N, C-alpha and C positions, 0 to 999 in steps of 0.2 A: 222040614218044610221050607221052601224057598220063598223069601220075601222080595217084593219088587218096590223100589222107591216110588213114593207118591208124587205125581206130577201136579203142580198147582193148576187150578182151573182158571183159564183166561176169561176176562169179562167179555160179555157179548157186545157186538158192534153197536147195538141200539143203546146200551148203557153209556158207552163212550161218547156218543153223539150228544146225549142228554147232558153229560157232565161238561163238555166243551161249550154247549149253549149257555149253561148256567154261569160258567166263568166269564164268558164274553159279555153277557148282559150285566153282570155285576161290575165288571171293569168299566163298561161304558157309563153306568150309573155313577160309579165313584168318580170317574174323570169329569163327568158333568157337574157333580157336586163340588169338586175341587176347583174347577174352572170358574163356576159361579161365585164361589166364596172368595176367590183370590183376585178377580178381575173387576167386579162392579165396585166403584168407589167415587165419592164426591170429594175431591181433594180441595182442602181449604187452606189458604195462605193469606197473609195480610201485611200491610205496611201503614205506618202512622205518620202524620205530619201536624206540627203545631200551627194553630191558626192565630190570626191577629186578635181574636177575642179571648185568647187564653185557654182554649180547649183543643183537644186532639180530634182529628178526623181520621178514622181507620178505613182504608180501602181493602175490602175482602175480595179475593179472587177465588171463585169456585169452579173447578175444572171437572169435566166428565171424561173418565178414562175408558169408557166402554163404547161399543159400536152401535148402541141403541140410545134413544133420547132419555134424558134424566129429568124428572120433575122434582124440584127442590123446595122444601118448606123449612122454616126456622123451628129449631127446638128450643134454643136459649142463647143468650149472649151475656157477657160480663163486661164491666168497665163503665156501665151507665151509658147515657146518651140515647139517641134514636137510631134504629136500624131501618133502612129503606132499600127496596129492590127485591124483597121476597114476599110471596112465593114467585118462582119463575121456573122456566124449563130450559135446560141446556141441550142444544142439538147433539145428535150422535157424532162421536169423533170418527173420522174416516179410518183410523188405524188404532192399534192397541199400544202405540208408542207416542210420546210427545212429539209435537205440540198437540194438546187436547183442546177441544172446544170448551169455552169458559164464559162466565158472566161476572160482572163486578157489582158488589153490594157495598153500600156506604153505611158506616156507623159514625154519626156526628154527635158533637156535644160531649165527648168523653172528657172527664175532669182533667185539668192540667196537672194535677198532682197524682194521677193514677199511674201505677207501676206496670199494669198489664191489662190486656183485653182479650176476649176469646169469643168464638162463634161456633155453635153446634148446629148442624143442618141434617135433615132427613131426605135421602134420595130414593126415588122409586122409578125403575126403568120399565120400559114397555113389555119386558118379559116377566114382569111382576116381582123381580128381585128388588129388595129394599136394603138400604145400608144407612147407618148413622155415622157421621164423621165430624171431627172437631179440629179447628185451627186456632192458634193464639199468637200474640205479638207482645214483646216486652217494650214498655214505655219508660222514658227517662224520668217522668214525673216533675219536670221543671218548666212546663209550658206556661207562659204568663201573657197577659194582655199586651199587645204591641201598641206602642204609641210613638208619635213623631216628636223629635227633639225640638225644643223651642229655639228659634234662631237667635244668635247674638245680634247686637246692633252696632253700627259704626257711625261716628259723628265726625264730620270734617271741621276744619278751622273756619272761623268767621271773622268779620271785621271787629267784633268785640271780644272774641275768644281766640287767642293766637295759636292754640294747639287743638288737635283733634283727640278722639278717644274711642274706645270700644267697651262694650258692656256685656258681661257674661251673665245670663239669667240663672235664677235658682231652679234646680231641677231634681226630681226624685227618680228619674228614669235614665239620666245621662250624665256622664262626666265630660268636662270640656278640657281641651288642650290647645295652647296658643304657641305659635311659632312666629317670631319677629324676623322679617327678611328671609334669609336662607338658614336661619338657626333651627335647632331641633325643637320639636314640640315639647312644651312643659305644661304640666297640670295647672289649671287656673281655677281659683275659687270664684264664686259669684261676686260681681261688683264691677265698677267702672275704673278704667285705667287710661291716663292721658298719654298720648303719643305725639311726636313731632310731625310736622307736615312732611310728606314724602315717605313715611314709614309704611312698609308692606306688612300686613297682618294676616295670618292664616289661622283659622280656628276650626277644629274638628270635634265631633261629639262621638262618644263611645257609650254603648249601653251598659248600665249598671248590672251587677250579677242578677240573673233571673229575669232580666228585661230584654225586650227586643225592640229595636228602633225601626221605624218606617219613614220614608221620605228622605229629605236632604239631611246629610250629616257632616258636610264640609262647606265652609264659607271663607271668602278672602276679600280684602279691600285695601286700597292704598289711600292714606290720609291726604287730602288735597287742601290747598290754601284757600283763602277767601277771595282771591282775585283782586281786582281794583276796587278800592273802597273810597267813596267820596269823590268820584270823578277824577282820580289820579292825584289829588292833593295829598300833601304829606300829613295832613291832619285827618284823623278818622271821622266817620260820620257821627252825628250825635246818637247817643244810645236811645233805644226805643223807650217810650213812656212806660212807667210802671202800670200794672193792672189797676183797674178802677178800684178806688177805696184803699189803695196801698201807697204810702208815701215813700219816695226814694230816699235812701240814706245818703247824706252829704259827706263826701270824703275829700281829702286833699292829697294829690299824688306827691310822693316823695321825689326828691331830685336825684337822678342818677349821677354818680361821681366817676371821675377818671383819675387814675394813678399813673404818673409818668415813670418811665424807666430810670433807674439810678445805677451809677457805676459802683460795683462792689468787686474787690479783688481783681481789678483790671477788666471787668466784663459788665456790660450794661444789661440790667434785667428788663423783661418785657413790660410794655405798658398795658394796662387793662382798665375796663370800666366795670362798674358794679350796678346791677339793677336791684333796687330794693323790693321787698315783698310787702305789699299793702293790700289789705282786704278790700275787694271791690274795684281794684285797679289792675289793668293789664297793660304791658308795655310792648311796643313794636319797634323794630329796627327796620325802617322803611315800611314794607308791608308784611314783614315776617315777625311773628310773635316771638318774644324772648322771655323766658321765665326768670324768676329771681335768681341771682347768682353773679359770678365773676366771668368776664369774657375778655380774652386777650386780643389786642389789636396791633396792627403794624405801626412801626415808627413813622410819624408824619401823616398818619391817616386821619380822616374826619368821619365821625359817626353821628347820625341824627336819630334820636330816640323820641318817640311820641307815646303819650299816655292816653288810654281810653277807659271810660267808666263801664263796668259790667252791668248787666241787667239788674235793676233794683237799686242802683247807686247813681249818684250824680256828683259833679265836681262843685266845689264852693266857688262863688263868684270871684273872678279875677285870678283863678288858680293857673299856674303855668302848666302847659301840657306838652311843650316841645323843647328839646335841649340839643345843642350841638356840642359834641365832645371831640376835642382835637388832641391828638398825641404828638409830643415833640419829636423832632427829627432825631435820628440816631446820634448819640454823642461819641466823642473820642475819649476813651478811657485810658488814663496812664497805666503803665505796667504796675503790677502789684509790688510793694516794697518787699525786700528780702531781709529776713532776720537770721543772724548768725550768732550763736551763743548768747541769745537774749538781746542782741543789739540790732536795731532795725536800720538798714541803709537805704536811704531814699535816692541817692545819686548812683548812677552806674559806675562801675570800676573803670579806671583809665586803661587805654589800650596798651601802654607800655608801663610796666610796674616800676616804681622808683628803686634807685640803687640803695641797698641796705648799708647803713654805717653802724659798725659795731662800737659800742662804748669802750674807752680805754680803761683797762683794769690792772696794768702792771706799773714798773718804775719808768721815769723819764729816760728816753733813749740817749740823748746827748750827755747828760750828767753821768749816766752809768758808763758810757764809753770813756770819758775823761778819767774817771776814777780807775777804770781797768788799765788804761795806758800808764797812769802814775804808778800803779802797783807793779806793773811789768818793769818799768825803769828802776824802781827801788830794788826789785829782786835782782836785776842784772848787776847793779852797783854792788850789792852785797856779795854776789858770787865772785866778781872781779876782785873785790877787796880781800876775800878769803884766800884766793889763789896767790895774791901778792904776799900776803902774810906768810904763807907756807913756804914760798920760794925764798924769802928773806931768812926764814928760820933755818932752812937747809943750808944756805950759804954760810950762815954764822957757824953752824956745826962743822962744816967743812973747814973753815978757817981756824977755828979754835980747837977743834978736836973734841969738843965737849958736846 
C-alpha cells in the first residue's frame, strides 16, 4: 500500500487576523502602561542656608516632568520646622525634557544642629495618574545664631593724658586682632593698651568656631594729640575738679633730671634726661606727652618739661611744675691712652725715634791696644836674640872645630 506524506493544515485567514489584533492591542496597552509608569514624576530637590537666628531654611524645588498639570500635596517632611507652599499645582511642562515647570516650597526653622532634612510629596496629574516622590538634603549641623561683633574703642591724647589708647572688648562670639602701623595683625586679649600720638591702629574681628558675625568687623584709627592747651602757654590748664563728694589726692611732681655727656676712652657719651614715674602726674615736652623713662638729647640743646595733675589728683601748694633742662655743648675728648705690656703711655711717641746707645760690656780699648803692642815688641826681641845666639854658636864651632 502506498503512503503519502501528510501536509500540515494552514490556519484560516480569519484566525490570523484575530491573532494579529490581539497582539497589537496587548502591545499598545503595555506601551501605555510603561509610558505612564516611567514618565509621571514630581521631582524633589532642595538646598539649605543657615539663618541669622541659628536655624536652617530649606528651599525645596518640585518639578513636573510631564506634559499635563500636576497637583502636589505633602505626605511628610523631616528635620523639623514649618513647611509652607503646599498644596499647589504645577503647570504642564511643554516637553518631556528639562527644563520642567516647577514650584518652590520653603521649610523654615530647621534646627541648627540637624544633619539632614527631607520632603515627600504626592502628585496627581489630570490623566488621573498618581505618584509619590521624595527629596532630601544633607545639613552641616553647625548653624548658630549670628551676632554683631562689639566695636573696640579708641581714645586720643588730652591735655591731662599725654598718650592715647585702644580698648578690646570682651566677647564670646569674636576674636580680635590688632595691627600697629603697617605691621602684621596679632591676636589681642580684652583690655586697654596705651599708644603714642600719631600711631595708626587697625583692629579686625573674626568669628569664634561655630559663630557667624554680622555687621562691621574691621576698624582703624590714628591717635591724635590734644592740640593747643591753655591758650598756647607752656603750662597745662588746671585739671578738672573731682566729682562731687570725692576729694582730690594731693601729689608733688618729682623733678626731671639731666645727665651730661662724659668723655670715656676718647669719646663723649650722649646727654639724656630722665622723666620720673609719679602716680597722678603726667609730664609733657612742650605739648607732647612723655612717659617715664630716659630720653637722649643733642649736645647744647634745651628741653622744657611741664608736669600736669591727672583727674582725681592735685598738686601741693607751691609745687614746681616746669623745668628747663640744658645739655652742655659737645666736649673735646683727648685720645685714649695706650697700654703696652701693662704700662700706660699718656704722651704720643716722638716723630723721630732716639739713637740707641748700647752699654759697654768688654775690656777698655786703649789699654788693651798698648798691652798688645808691648807683647809684640817683646816677642820680636826674643826672636832676634835667639837668631844672634845661634849665629855666634855656629861661628865658634867653625873656628874651634868643636
